C-alpha positions as CSV (number, residue, x, y, z in Angstrom):
1,M,-32.8,7.8,13.0
2,I,-34.2,7.4,16.5
3,L,-35.9,10.1,18.7
4,S,-33.0,10.5,21.0
5,E,-30.7,11.4,18.1
6,V,-33.2,14.0,16.9
7,L,-33.5,15.5,20.4
8,D,-29.7,15.6,20.7
9,R,-29.6,17.6,17.4
10,I,-32.2,20.0,18.8
11,N,-30.3,20.5,22.0
12,T,-27.1,21.2,20.0
13,A,-28.9,23.8,17.9
14,L,-30.2,25.4,21.1
15,G,-26.7,25.5,22.6
16,M,-27.6,23.3,25.5
17,P,-26.0,20.1,26.8
18,D,-27.8,16.9,26.0
19,D,-29.5,15.2,29.0
20,L,-32.1,12.7,27.7
21,T,-32.7,11.0,31.1
22,G,-33.8,14.1,33.0
23,K,-34.3,17.8,32.6
24,N,-32.4,20.0,30.2
25,A,-29.8,22.2,31.7
26,N,-31.5,25.3,30.4
27,E,-34.8,25.5,32.3
28,L,-36.3,27.8,29.6
29,F,-36.4,24.8,27.3
30,T,-37.8,21.8,29.2
31,N,-38.4,18.5,27.4
32,K,-42.1,19.4,27.4
33,R,-41.6,22.6,25.5
34,I,-39.2,21.0,23.1
35,V,-41.6,18.1,22.4
36,E,-44.5,20.5,21.9
37,Q,-42.5,22.4,19.2
38,L,-41.3,19.1,17.7
39,K,-44.9,17.9,17.5
40,N,-45.9,21.1,15.7
41,A,-43.1,20.8,13.3
42,L,-43.9,17.1,12.6
43,D,-47.6,18.0,12.1
44,T,-46.6,20.7,9.6
45,Y,-44.2,18.3,7.9
46,A,-46.9,15.6,7.6
47,S,-49.4,18.1,6.2
48,T,-46.8,19.2,3.6
49,V,-45.6,15.8,2.5
50,K,-49.0,14.1,3.0
51,G,-47.7,12.0,5.8
52,I,-45.0,9.4,6.5
53,E,-44.8,6.4,4.2
54,D,-45.7,3.0,5.7
55,I,-47.3,-0.3,4.9
56,F,-50.5,-1.7,6.5
57,S,-51.8,-5.3,6.1
58,T,-54.9,-7.1,7.1
59,S,-56.9,-10.3,6.3
60,L,-59.7,-9.8,3.7
61,G,-62.1,-12.7,4.2
62,L,-64.3,-14.6,1.8
63,N,-67.1,-12.5,0.2
64,T,-65.8,-9.5,2.1
65,R,-66.1,-6.0,0.6
66,V,-65.1,-3.6,3.4
67,A,-61.9,-3.7,5.4
68,T,-60.9,-1.3,8.2
69,G,-57.8,0.7,7.2
70,P,-54.9,2.0,9.4
71,S,-56.1,4.3,12.2
72,D,-53.1,6.6,11.7
73,A,-53.6,7.4,8.0
74,I,-53.3,11.1,7.6
75,R,-56.3,11.3,5.3
76,S,-58.2,9.1,2.8
77,Q,-56.1,10.5,-0.1
78,A,-53.0,9.2,1.6
79,Y,-53.7,5.7,0.3
80,R,-51.1,5.3,-2.4
81,F,-51.3,1.7,-3.6
82,M,-52.9,-1.6,-2.7
83,Y,-52.7,-5.2,-3.8
84,I,-54.2,-8.5,-2.7
85,W,-52.5,-11.9,-2.4
86,R,-54.3,-14.9,-3.8
87,D,-52.5,-18.3,-3.3
88,G,-49.1,-16.7,-3.6
89,R,-49.9,-14.4,-6.5
90,K,-50.1,-10.6,-6.3
91,Y,-53.0,-8.7,-7.8
92,P,-52.7,-4.9,-7.8
93,L,-55.9,-2.9,-7.3
94,N,-56.9,0.2,-9.2
95,Y,-58.4,3.3,-7.5
96,K,-62.0,4.2,-8.4
97,D,-64.3,6.9,-7.0
98,L,-66.7,5.6,-4.4
99,N,-69.9,6.7,-6.2
100,K,-68.8,5.0,-9.4
101,V,-68.0,1.7,-7.9
102,N,-71.2,1.6,-5.8
103,S,-73.2,1.9,-9.0
104,E,-71.2,-0.6,-11.0
105,F,-70.9,-3.3,-8.3
106,P,-74.1,-3.6,-6.3
107,Y,-73.9,-5.7,-3.1
108,G,-74.3,-9.4,-3.4
109,T,-74.0,-9.3,-7.2
110,Y,-70.3,-9.6,-8.0
111,A,-67.5,-11.7,-6.5
112,G,-64.1,-12.5,-7.8
113,I,-60.5,-11.4,-7.5
114,P,-60.8,-7.7,-6.4
115,R,-60.0,-5.2,-9.1
116,F,-60.7,-1.8,-7.5
117,F,-60.6,0.0,-4.2
118,S,-62.1,3.2,-2.8
119,V,-61.7,4.8,0.6
120,W,-64.0,6.7,2.9
121,N,-62.6,7.8,6.3
122,D,-60.8,4.6,7.5
123,E,-62.9,2.2,5.5
124,I,-61.4,0.5,2.5
125,T,-64.0,-0.8,0.1
126,I,-63.0,-3.5,-2.4
127,Y,-64.7,-4.4,-5.7
128,P,-65.8,-6.9,-6.6
129,D,-66.3,-8.8,-3.3
130,N,-63.4,-11.0,-2.5
131,S,-64.1,-14.6,-3.7
132,G,-61.2,-16.1,-1.9
133,S,-60.1,-16.6,1.7
134,P,-56.8,-15.7,3.2
135,N,-54.6,-18.8,3.8
136,T,-54.3,-20.1,7.4
137,T,-52.1,-22.6,9.2
138,T,-51.2,-23.5,12.8
139,L,-48.2,-22.8,14.8
140,N,-46.0,-25.9,15.3
141,G,-44.5,-25.5,18.8
142,D,-44.2,-22.5,21.2
143,I,-42.4,-19.4,20.2
144,N,-41.2,-16.4,22.3
145,D,-41.2,-12.7,21.4
146,A,-37.8,-12.9,19.7
147,T,-38.2,-15.9,17.5
148,T,-37.4,-15.1,13.9
149,T,-37.8,-18.5,12.3
150,I,-41.4,-19.7,12.9
151,T,-42.4,-23.3,12.3
152,V,-46.0,-24.0,11.2
153,T,-47.9,-27.0,10.0
154,S,-47.7,-25.9,6.3
155,T,-46.9,-22.7,4.4
156,D,-48.9,-23.8,1.4
157,G,-50.5,-20.8,-0.4
158,F,-48.6,-18.1,1.5
159,P,-46.4,-15.8,-0.6
160,E,-42.9,-17.1,-1.3
161,L,-41.2,-13.9,-0.5
162,N,-42.0,-10.8,1.8
163,G,-45.3,-11.9,3.1
164,R,-47.2,-10.9,6.3
165,F,-49.4,-12.8,8.7
166,T,-51.0,-12.4,12.1
167,I,-50.9,-14.5,15.3
168,G,-53.3,-13.2,17.9
169,T,-52.9,-9.5,17.8
170,E,-49.3,-9.5,16.6
171,K,-48.5,-8.8,12.9
172,I,-45.3,-10.5,11.6
173,R,-43.3,-9.9,8.4
174,Y,-41.2,-12.6,6.8
175,T,-38.6,-12.6,4.0
176,H,-38.7,-16.2,2.9
177,K,-40.4,-19.5,3.5
178,T,-39.9,-23.3,3.3
179,S,-42.7,-25.8,3.2
180,T,-43.1,-25.6,7.0
181,T,-41.2,-22.4,8.2
182,F,-41.3,-18.7,7.8
183,T,-37.8,-17.2,8.0
184,G,-36.3,-13.7,8.4
185,C,-39.3,-12.7,10.6
186,T,-39.7,-9.2,11.8
187,R,-41.7,-9.4,15.1
188,G,-44.3,-6.8,16.2
189,S,-44.7,-5.2,12.8
190,E,-47.0,-2.3,11.9
191,G,-47.1,-1.0,15.5
192,T,-48.1,-4.2,17.1
193,T,-46.3,-5.8,20.1
194,A,-44.1,-8.9,19.8
195,A,-45.4,-11.6,22.1
196,S,-45.0,-15.3,23.0
197,H,-47.4,-17.7,21.4
198,V,-48.3,-21.4,22.1
199,G,-48.2,-24.1,19.6
200,G,-51.5,-24.9,17.8
201,V,-52.7,-21.3,17.5
202,T,-53.9,-20.0,14.2
203,V,-51.6,-18.2,11.8
204,S,-53.6,-16.1,9.4
205,E,-52.3,-14.6,6.1
206,N,-52.6,-10.8,5.7
207,N,-53.7,-10.9,2.1
208,L,-54.5,-7.2,1.7
209,I,-51.5,-4.9,1.5
210,V,-51.9,-1.2,1.7
211,Y,-49.2,1.5,1.0
212,Y,-50.2,4.7,2.7
213,R,-49.1,7.9,4.4
214,K,-49.6,8.3,8.1
215,K,-49.3,10.7,11.0
216,H,-46.2,10.6,13.2
217,F,-46.3,8.7,16.5
218,V,-47.2,10.7,19.6
219,I,-44.4,11.7,21.9
220,T,-45.3,12.0,25.5
221,V,-43.5,13.7,28.4
222,D,-44.3,12.6,32.0
223,A,-45.1,14.9,35.0
224,N,-41.3,15.0,35.9
225,D,-40.4,16.2,32.4
226,N,-38.9,12.8,31.4
227,I,-39.3,10.9,28.1
228,S,-39.4,7.2,28.4
229,Q,-36.4,5.1,27.1
230,A,-38.8,3.2,24.9
231,Q,-39.8,6.4,23.1
232,L,-36.2,7.6,22.9
233,D,-35.2,4.4,21.1
234,K,-38.1,4.6,18.6
235,E,-37.4,5.2,14.9
236,M,-38.6,8.6,13.7
237,E,-39.8,7.1,10.4
238,I,-38.9,10.1,8.3
239,P,-36.0,10.3,5.9
240,D,-32.7,11.2,7.5
241,E,-32.3,14.1,5.1
242,H,-35.4,15.7,6.4
243,V,-34.3,15.7,10.0
244,D,-32.1,18.8,10.0
245,P,-34.8,21.0,8.5
246,I,-37.2,19.8,11.2
247,V,-34.6,20.5,13.8
248,S,-34.4,24.0,12.3
249,M,-38.1,24.5,12.7
250,V,-38.0,23.5,16.3
251,A,-34.9,25.6,17.1
252,Y,-36.4,28.7,15.4
253,K,-39.7,28.5,17.3
254,L,-37.9,28.2,20.6
255,L,-35.1,30.6,20.0
256,S,-37.3,33.3,18.5
257,K,-38.9,33.8,22.0
258,I,-35.6,34.8,23.6
259,D,-33.2,35.7,20.8
260,A,-34.6,36.7,17.4
261,E,-31.2,37.3,15.8
262,R,-30.0,33.8,16.7
263,A,-33.3,32.3,15.5
264,Q,-33.2,33.9,12.1
265,P,-30.9,31.4,10.3
266,Y,-33.2,28.5,11.3
267,K,-36.2,30.3,9.8
268,I,-34.4,30.5,6.5
269,D,-33.6,26.8,6.6
270,A,-37.1,25.8,7.5
271,A,-38.7,28.0,4.8
272,A,-36.4,26.5,2.1
273,F,-37.3,23.0,3.2
274,Y,-41.0,23.7,3.0
275,Q,-40.7,25.1,-0.5
276,Q,-38.7,22.1,-1.7
277,A,-41.0,19.6,0.1
278,K,-44.1,21.1,-1.5
279,R,-42.6,20.9,-5.0
280,D,-41.3,17.3,-4.6
281,I,-44.4,15.9,-2.9
282,Q,-47.2,17.6,-4.8
283,A,-45.6,16.5,-8.1
284,G,-46.2,12.9,-7.2
285,Y,-49.3,13.2,-5.0
286,G,-51.5,14.7,-7.6
287,Q,-51.2,11.6,-9.7
288,I,-52.7,9.2,-7.2
289,V,-56.0,11.1,-7.2
290,N,-56.7,10.2,-10.8
291,G,-55.2,6.8,-10.5
292,S,-52.4,7.4,-13.0
293,M,-49.8,6.0,-10.6
294,I,-51.7,2.7,-10.4
295,G,-52.5,2.5,-14.1
296,Q,-53.8,-0.7,-15.6
297,A,-51.9,-3.1,-13.4
298,Y,-54.8,-5.4,-12.9
299,D,-55.6,-5.7,-16.6
300,W,-52.1,-6.9,-17.1
301,E,-52.6,-9.5,-14.4
302,L,-55.8,-10.8,-16.1
303,S,-53.8,-11.5,-19.2
304,N,-51.0,-13.2,-17.4
305,A,-52.9,-15.0,-14.7
306,G,-51.0,-13.3,-11.8
307,V,-47.4,-13.0,-10.9
308,N,-45.6,-15.7,-8.9
309,L,-43.4,-14.1,-6.3
């Protein structure tokens, strides 16, 4: 669901006509006031469910131990799962406490296929040091910002399915590959901007894949109380079934200032949502802290020499 649809639901709950290109009909509830309350509700939602699920990818180089994680991660414990690609094979990483892995893997002593990860602030530390390099190739011909089949010199070593790579500052996802093309490409992934690229530039594999929970994107309102069309068209990145409770939170906060009786039903809806969200999310979240959701995936990989995907 996109932002404009959420704002439309909020305006309906408030009993106001929807006017997404200018000011709301009821001057008591300007776009600025609505967005302020929506931000508060989204912040509360994020703190309850430990953020919005997303995937981050980056290139982990040869003999590299530390990678910079996503800047919008809600907290270090929001990292749910990680794996590294090595020549088209996927190797899951187990979580370990930072102090423990530092004592077990001194710098400059161990290198190989990474087995463990730990997190401090936005730094992801991998153990042992990565002994392989991400695959690279070159772009074969110019592309524009809408090209979804990208031709390169060779795709050798890249994952067969559902891989990710970077050209310049743009991250790109693909669904399949041939010997010289990436197909089903999603441009401007992970919050980057789709752009045109000239032939011959480097295409670098994003070999470290991170599943994490993040903060919601910031919604801005200009001095004329307008919200840009680009923002209105942006996906909210929360499950559709969670939208109505969030609408209720916003409606309650606004309506309670002028009509407590009308606001009361929305408070009940919001409270019920919080209680259910806490039960649902905390049941799964507690497991990642001790690593039980990750288990012994890497040990299985050792016995089976990786998984071809």
